[in-house]
N, C-alpha and C positions, 0 to 999 in steps of 0.2 A: 485654279481654273486655267485651262489651256487656251491661249489666244487663238482666234480663228479669223479667216478672211482678212479684212483690212487691218485688224488689230495685230496680226502676226508681224513681228519685227524681223526685218531683214538684217542679218549679221553684216555689218559694214566691214569692208576690207580696208585695213590701214597700211598693209605692206604688200608690195609686189616684188618679185625677184626676176631679174633677167640674167641668164647665163648663156655662154656661147656653146655651140656644138663642138664636140671633139673632132668632128669630120670636116667642118667648114667654118672658118673663123667669121664669115659674114652671115652666118645663120645661128640662131639660138632658140631659147625657150623662155617664154614668159610664164612664171609660176604664180598662181593666185590661189592661196589656200591649198586645197587638194587637186586643183585643176592645172594642167600644163598645156600651153598653146605654143605652136611653132611661131617664130618671128624672124624677120630679117633685121640685120644689123648693118653698120657701116662697112664699106668694102675692106677696110683695114682691121675689122673686128673691134674688140673692146681694147681700148688703149688707156694706159695709166696717165700719160701726159698729153692731154687733148690740146691740139693746135688748130687754128682756123684753116680749113681746107684739107686736113689730113685724111679725111674719110673714116675717121675712127669714132666709135661710140664711146663716150667717156665712162671710165670705171668710177662710179660714185653712187652715193645715195642722194636722190633728188626728189623734191616735192612735186606734186602735180599742181600746177598753178591754175589753169583754166582750160575749158574746152571751147574750141572754135568750130563752127560748122556752117556749111553752105545751106541756106534756107531753100534754094532751088533744087537741092539734091536729096530731099527727104524731110521727114518731120524732125522736130527738135529731139535730140537723143535724151532719153531719161538719164538724169545724173543729179547728184547732190553737189557736184563741184561747181564752182563759178563757171559761167559760160558767156559766150559772146557770139552774136550773128556775124558771120564774115561778110565783107563787102568787096567789090572789085578793086577798091583803093587800098586794101590792106596789104602790107609788106613787112618783112622783118629785115632790119638793117644789119648787113654783114660787112659793111665798109669800115675797115679799121681806122680810117681817118675821120669818120663822122662821130660827133659827140653822142649820137643816138645809137651807137653800136650795141647790138644784141637787144634791141627794143622793137616793139610794134610801132610802125610808122604808117603814114598815109602817103601814097604815091599815085599819080595819074596812071591809068592802065597803060602798059607798054614800057614804062621806065624800068631800069635795072633795079635790082634788089631781090631778095627772096620773096617772090610773089606768093601770097596765100591763096588767091583766087586763080586756080590753074585750069588749063584746058583738059588735063587728065584728071583722074579721080583721087590722086594721092592725098590731097588735103581736103577732101570733102568733110572729113572729121579729123580734127587735130587736137591733141592734148599738149599744151605747152609745158615743158619740163623746166624746172627751176635750176638750169645749169648756167653757171657764170653770170648770174644776174644780181646777186646781192653780196658783195659788190661786183660790178662788171670789170673784168680785166681784159684789155684789148689783146686780141690774138689767141685767147684761150678757147675760142669756139662760140658760135652763135647758132640760133635756130635749131636747138636740139629738141625734137618733137617725138611724140608717139603718134603715128599716122597710118594710113592704109598702104598696103604693099603694091609694088609693081607686079606684073604678071610673072609667075614662076618664083615669087619671093626673092627677086633679085636684090642685091645689096642696096643700101641707102647711102646717103652722103655722110651719115654719122648718127642718124636717128634710129628709132625702133619702129618697126612696121608689123602690124598684125591684120588679119582679115577683118572685114566689117562685122562679122558675127561675134568676134571676140569683144569688140566695143559694146555691142548690144548686150552681151552677157555681163561684162565687168563694170561699165559706167554706172549702172543703177546701184551697184553694190559698193562703190568706192566712198570712203569717208572723206570729208573735206580736208582732213589732215593726212591723207594717203601719201605714201612715198614709194619710189621704185629704187631698189638697190640693184645696180648694174655691176656684175662681176664675172670673173672667169669660171667660178665654180660656186655651188650652193653653200 
């Protein structure tokens, strides 16, 4: 018997691949199964030795930890991944001297850190990537996310950015154990 309607199983994606463009090191492609989507990368492209502030997207295979989203910017995105509502107090610690380096922290609005609740749209939906978090090594880079792009797919500070439509297509299909392999070629 063939499953129909709600019985139909969605094939869960366990692997995504990000490769850089041969024409522009700060642009690339996110490959999910047979689908290919353009993405923005760090201004330094994909780097083998990631350092805090270098503008590079780390060459690595990383897990997708959880999805953050702003409840005031639309409905909860469909996903099987762990998720969290974002608050105006959420920030990511990028201070090398802080014991909470590369961790989610709470800060009163306006204080320095990598603010998650932004005035632009970049972090309306954010997937936390498991870069340099188990264990944390100071200076190896923090706050590596998959988030929304700037206008014109401008470079990121080291993250991966895709249009909102890509999130809506992929988030519902991602397995809880999904990983992204970031490399210079397939």
